[in-house]
N, C-alpha and C positions, 0 to 999 in steps of 0.2 A: 200719281201720284196727283190727287186733284186737287182746289186751293182748298175744296171745304177740309178733306184730311187732314191739311197743312196747317190749319184756322184750330185746328179739332188736337194736334200735336204742338201747336204755341201757347193753344188753351193748359194742354200739362204741364210746360215746361213753366209757362204763369205760375200754376196751384203751387209749381215746388220752390220755385222765387218765392210767394210769400209764405212759403211753410219754411223756407231759409232764415227769412225775416225772422219770424217769429222764437224761431229758434237758436237763433242767436243772442237774440233778444232777454230771452228766458234761460240762456243759458249764464251770460253774461252775469244775470241774477244770483245763479243759484250756485257758482265756482265756489271752493270755499280752501285755505287752506294758506302752506305760505308762498305760494306761486297767485293766489288768485287775484291781483293786480295786475298780474301780467296777460295771464290765461281771460281776466277780464276784460282787458283794452283788446286784443286777440278778436274775440268775438265780437264786440261792440267796435271794432274798426269794418269787421265786412260786412255791417250792415248797410253801406253806404250805396259798397258796387251791387249787393241783392238788390238796394232797392231800386237804381240806374238801369239792371235786366228785367224787373217787372218793368218799368214804367216805358222803354224797349218796346218789350216784347207785346203789353197793350196797348199801345203806338200804332205800332205794328200788325194786331191783329183787330185794332178798328181799317187802320187804312189798309184791310185787305176784305173788307164786309163784313166783320165778324163783331163775335160782341165778349170783351175779356170774361174769365173767369173772375166770383170776388172771393172764393173759399179757396182758402191753401189745403192742401196735402196737411194728412196727418204729418205731425212731427214725432220723432222718435222719443221715449221716454228713457232719461236718463240721470242715473244717479249719484256716481260717483266723474271726479274731472277725468278721468279714466275712458268713460264711456261716451262721457257728453262731446270727447275729442273725437272719441272711433266713429261716433253717431256723425257729424260733421264732416269729415273724412269718406264716410258713406256716402254722402249729401255729395259734396264735390265732386268726386268719382264720376258721380253718374248725370250728373250734368252735364261733365264731359259730355259722359256716350252719349246722351240725349239733344246737346247742340251739333256734336259730330252731323248725327244725322240727320238733323233738321236741317244742315248747313247744304248737306248732299240734294236733303227733298226741294231744298230752294233752288239749287240749282238743276237740275231738275223739270222745276216751273217758269224760269226761268229770270226767277228772281233773285239774280247779281248781288245788288245792297242788300239786301236780306242773308244775304251766302256772307257774305263779306264781314257785318257784322258781329252775325257769328263766327266768326272764323276770332272775330276781337273779344267775344265774348269763351271761350273754347281758353284762347290763350289767360284769363284772368278765373278764370274755374280751374285750370293746370297749373295756378302759380299760389293759389286758394289752396288746390288737393297737398302741391309740396311742399305747403311750410305745413300745413296741417300734420302731413308724414312726417317730417321732419320735429314735428315737438311730441309725436308719440317714438320716438326714436330710442331705445336707450331708456324707457321709461319701467320703474322697478316692475316688477312682477305684483 
């Protein structure tokens, strides 16, 4: 593991966070039906956390001597409320896995502060994933 590869991986995480901001914002506008107010609020509530993660990653990339990406990863298209919630769950699970790996990489490079912050982000993303999974529980087919 090199500092350059860590920066590259952090940029991949940043692109994911930028995509999550877009995903939550767009999905909040697209939800429909009797639970629209609740789902829209749920999606919008997550935007702030994802923005905080993106800002931290951008700052850390610069501190490590890198240049933060400005292009988000692709946002999964979803037509139904259930598809939107399922897509969000996928993104949150991927974030947990990515940050878990990134924390190991940071430890390996002696970046203890980064590793600790990433552990906090793992906790945030795990909570998001758990809440999203609970929304999907017993969702009608």
